[in-house]
N, C-alpha and C positions, 0 to 999 in steps of 0.2 A: 504494500500500500504506500502511496506517495506521502511523504512527510510534509505537513503544512508549515508555513513560516510562523514565527512567534506572533506576528501581528494579525494573523488570520484567526478571527474569533467567530462567535455565533452570528453576529450581525453580518459579517462577510459571507458566511455560509448561507444566510437567508437571502442575500443579494444574488449569490451564485445560483441558488435554486430558482429564484424568481426569473433570472435571466434565461435559464434553461427552459423553464415553463413557457415563457413568452416566445422563445425561439420555436418551440414545438407548435405553439398556437399559430405562429406565422407560417410555418411550413405546411400545416394542415389547411389553413384558411388564409391564403395570401390576399390581403386587401390593405387599403390605406390605413385603417384603424389599427390593425395588428402590427404594421410596419412602424407606426408612430409609437405604439406601446413598447415594442422591442427596442427602438432607438432610445427612448426615454429611460428604460431600465438599464440599458448598456451604459449610458452616460452616468447615471446614478451609481451603478456598481463600480465603474472605473474611477469615479470621483472618490468614492468611499475607500476602495482599495489603495488608491494613491495617497490619500490622507493618512490612513492607518500605517502605511509603509513609511511615510515621511516622519510620523511621530516615533515610530520604532527606530528609525535611523538617527533621529535626534537623541533618543535615549542611549543608543549605543555610543554615539559621539561623547555624550556626557560621561558615560562609564569609562571610556578611554581616557578622557582628561583627568578623571579622578584617579585612575590607575597611574597615569604619568606623574601626578603630583603626590603620589604615595598616600592617597587617602583610601586605604585598603578597606576599611569598614564599609564605607559607602559603595565602593565598587563591588564588593562581595554581596552586599545586600541587593544591589541592582541585578547582579547576575543570577542570584537565587530567584528573584522575581521573574526573570525570563524563563528559567528552567521550570519553576513550579506554576507560573501563571498567577492570576489574581485569586487569592483565597480570602474570602470575607471573614472578619473576626466576629465571633459570636460571644455575647456577654449574657450568660445565664447564671443565675444564682438561686439557691433554694432558700425559702423563708423558714420561719420557725416550725411551720406545720409540715414542711417537706415539699411544698408546691414550688414550681419553677417560676421565676420572675424574669421578664425580659425587658421591661421598661427601665430606661436609664435612671429616672428619678426614683423609682421604687428600689432599684439596686443600690443607689447611693444612700437612701434611707435605711435599707437593710444593713449595709456596712457600718453606718453611723451607729445604729442600734447595737450591732454586734460588738463593736469596739467600746462603746460606752459601758456595756455590761461586763466586758472583759477587763477593762482598765479601772473602772470605778467600783471596786469591791467594798461593800459597806461593813461587813463583819471582820473582826480581828481573828487572825489565825494564831494557833498555839505555836509560838516560836521558842524553841528550846535553845539554851546556850550549849554550843558544841565546843569541845576541847580541840585545840589545834595541836597536832603532833608534828614535831619537826625532827629532822635527822641530827641536829646539833644538840649536845647536852646543855642543860641549863646551868649557867655558871653559878647562880645563887645556891643551888642545892649541892653542887659539887664541892664547894669550899665551905661547908657548914662548920667543920671542925677546925679550920685554919683561919687565922686572922689575916694573914698576908699570903699572897700566892707563892707557890713553891716554884723556884727556878732551878733547873738542873744545869 
């Protein structure tokens, strides 16, 4: 199967199918109306393909300049966009009941509520004093029987 270019998307595919359909209509019923429709769709498809290709070439040129000026992060991010294509970001959060929330204002309210509950703890916890054990001996307990340090 033929590999499509990175600029070729669903809109281009729609124009391609429309152009094929109008060409079939023209071949089956050659008259002035079908000729005008075919020419109109050809112009629109060519215009669309050309604009998509130009946009893609501009992006490639930008990636090349970022690569030349050693802006690696931006250039890799752009190359990954070409390889993977557009992937929309989904923001879905579960509320207290377990239902899914997709509205941005509701999501912000949910996070605000979650962190206020997490960070504003009203009750006191039982905090016990823990002893700290170190590897060094305590000088105060070592010299209990001697008034001055022993020097060898």
